[in-house]
N, C-alpha and C positions, 0 to 999 in steps of 0.2 A: 414252877413261876409263882403264880399268885394263889395256888390251891391252899398252902398251909396259913397264908396271910388272911384269907376269908373264911378259913374253916371248912373247906370242901375236900372231898377225897380225891377228886380228878377234875380235869378241866371239862366244864359241862357243855361248851359249844364246839365241840368236834365236828369235822365236816364228814366223817366216815358215818354212814347210814346204819346206826346202833339202836336194835329194836328195843334195847333196855331203856333207851330215852323215848320211846314211841309216846307222842302226845294225841290223845283221842280227840283232835279237831274235829268238828262235825263233818267237814268237807272229805276229810282222810277217812273217818269212820264210815261214811256213807259210801265211799270208793271201795273199802274193805268188805262191807255188807253186800254191795252189788255182786263182787266176785264170788262170796262165799255161797249166796243164793244162785247165781248162774251155774257155778260149778256143781251144786247139789242137784241142779235140775238137769245136768248132763249136757249143757250147750256146747257146741264145738268151738266157736271163737268168741273171745270177749276183748273188749278195748278200754284201755284207761288212758287218757291223754292229760298232758299239763305242761306249762310252761318249764324252762330249765329251772332247777332249783326249788321247785314246789313240793318235792317229797314223794314222787313216784317210786323211786328205788326202795326207800323206807316203807312203803305201802308193799311193795313187792316182797320184801324180806319178812315183812310182818306175816303176809300170807303164806310163805314158804313155811314158817314156823307152824302157823294153824294147820296146814295140811299135813304137816309131818305127825302132829298129834292124832289125825284121824286116820292113819294108815292108808295114806295115799301116796303113790309114787311120783315124785316130781323130778322134772328135768329143767335147768336153768341154763339159759344162753344169755350172757351178759353183753356179748359184742357180736351181733347176727349180720355183720357187714361182710357176709361170705358168699360164695358161689354155691350154686346147689349141692355139689357133691361134699364141699367142706362143711356146710350146714348140716348134712346127713352125719357125717362123721363126728361133729359136736354133739348132736342129738344121740346118736349111738353110744359115745363115751358117757353120757350122763345117765343112760339106762344100762350101763355096765356090759355094753357090748363093745368089743375091741376087734374091728375087722382090720385086716392086712391092709397095707397101701395098694395091693394088687386088686382088692375088691372095687368093683364099678358101682355106678349109680344103682343100677336095677339089683345088684347083690346086697347092697347095704339096706336098700328098701325092703327087700325080703326078710333080712336079718331083723329089722326094727319091727315089721309085721308080725314075725313070730314071736317076738319078746312081747309085743303087746297082747297078743292072743294068750299068751302064758300068763300074763298078769291077770287078764280078765278071768281065765280059768280059776285062777287063785282068789278071786273075789276083791281084786284090787283095781283102783282106778288110776289113770295116768294122766298128769297135768304137765304140760309144757308151758314154761314162763319165758317170755322172750323180752328182754329190756333193750331199750334203745331201738325199737322197732322200726322207727323211721329209716335207718340205714339200711334196711334189708332191700337187696336188689330185687326187681320184679319178678326175674324168673325163680329166685330162691321162695319168694312168696307162694308162687304156683306150686313149687316143690311141697312147701309146707301144707298146702290145701289139699294136695293128693296124699298126703299122710292123713289127714283127717277125714278122708272118705272110707278109711276102715271102721266098720261098724257092724254091731250085730242088729237084730230087729227092734231092739229096744234102747240101745245106747251107743255112744261113740266109744270107741278105743282109745281115743286120745283127744284130749282138751286142751286148747291153746289159748293163753293170755298175752295179749300184746300190750305192752307199756311203752309209750313214745311221746315225744314232744308233737305239737300241734301240726308239724309237717307230715306227720303220719296221715292225717286225714286227706291231704292232697296227694299223698303217695296212693292211697287206696281210691281215690276217684279215677285212677288210670283205667281205661277200658279193658286193658290185659288181664286185670285182677279184680273185675267187678263181681265174679263170684265169691270172692272172699267177703267183700263188703256186704253182700247179701247175707252171708252167714253170721254176720255179727249182730247178734240179737240183743246183747247188753252192752252198755259202754257208760262211761263217766267220765267227766272232764274235772280235774283237779285245779281249784282257783288259788290264788294268793290269799293269804290270811287277811282278816279284818283287824283294825286296831285293837280292839278288845282280844281278839285271838291271839295276836302277836304279844300283848302283855302276858296274858295267861301262859303262853308258851314259854316265855323267858323265866317265869317263876317256876314252870313245872320241871324244866331241866336242871335250875338251881336246886330245887327240893331233891330231885333224883341223885344230884352230885353230893348231897349230904348238909347243904345251906340250911341254917335254922335261924339266921339273925333277922333283922329288919330288912325290908326290901332294899336291895342294891342298886335298882333303877327306880328313879321317881316318875311320876306319869309324865312329867314334862321332858324327861330324858326319852322316854319310851316313845313319846310322839314324834321326837326327832328322828330316833331309829326307825319307826315305822315308816315317816315320809321318805327318807332315804332307801329303805330296803324294798318299799312298795308292797310290803307283806310276804315277801318270798323268804321262806325259811332259810334257805342257804346263806342269803346275805344277812338275814337276821342273826345267824350264828357267827358269821365273820365279823360284823360290826360289834356285837356283845363281847366277843372274845378280845378285840383290839381295844375296846373301851375299858374294859376290865385290867388289861395290860397297863394303859395309860394310868388309870387309877391308882394301881398298885405301884407304878414308878415314882408317883408323888405321895405315896404313904396315905391315900385316901381311903376312908372305910366305906364311902359311897361313890358311884359313878356320876359325876356331873355332867352338865350340858357341855361344859369345854372339853371333857374328856370324849363324849360322845362326837363333837364335831372334828376332834382330831382324828377319831377313827373313820368317820366318813369322809375327811378329806385325804386320806391315805388308801382309800379302797375303790378300785374300778368298779364299774357297772351300776352304782348306785346313784340316786337323784341328789345331786348337791344342793345344799340349802340356798335359798335366795338370799343373796347380800344386799340389802336395801342401801348400805352405805356406799358401797361402789357405784351403784345406779344413780345415787343421789348426787354425788360428786361427778359422775359422768354427765347428768343431767344439766348440772350447774356450768361444766365446761362446755357442753353444747350450747347452752343459752348464750355463754359468753361470747362463743365464736359467731352465733348468729348475731347477735347485737354489734359485734366489731365488724362483721360483713355488711349489716345494714347501714352502719354509719359510714362505711368507706364507700359504699354506693351512692348514698346520699350527697357526700362531698364531691365525689367524680360527676354527679349529674349537675351540679351546680347549686345544690341546695344549701352548701355554706357560703356561698358568694353573697 
């Protein structure tokens, strides 16, 4: 589409969590640092929360890459809305255990325990990463806790990282899973980006994609994008991509405010800009109606006689 026109090798604002475009935004980097320190200390449960689109999955993928380089066995469950037995099967598959459908809950629990002990004997640590953790049923959370009970005198055999939306906190407030909440010793909440962070994020992704020209987005255009996206990276990506498409469609070498407003108007879940012209004329119309009503009332009451 617009890649050749702007001299870039690929579309820089895709929605897939591509670690090649990872931007070391302070809040994201702090989340990653918390995870690495907590895992190094051998903590059982760690929690990362953030609103939809703030970059939790990208941090999760970045962590997976970091752990792979450190000879740590990882298991990744992206969709944990599973019953306890189904969750066990998912974890077993990630650990290269392939139980038959005939295996029951206790049998799979034993197989997972044996595999964890085997990894420990090899000097390896095992980390389970659970994305969208706010969707886990309470009974499956309890099954997860029982797995983390496996430990030696010095360390856990399984460490668990929960990534979830803020609803995860309410989930963990349930009395039936209070033991898990007590075991979460490290946590971090990812916030939306600041205005300056959003601008740096745009330029970073364009640079990774190979762009070397003058800034495509002016400060004024970035300000409009930031207000509409509320600093949420996923919405920033969507708006930037659509604005580039609009600019390319008109053969423009820069993204203008008009292009950005067009992208904003075409996108769901963004904050639409305040249209002062519409409200001005609406106010004038309202004032006119009030004046007319007042005059009618005056005449009706005999003021005009």
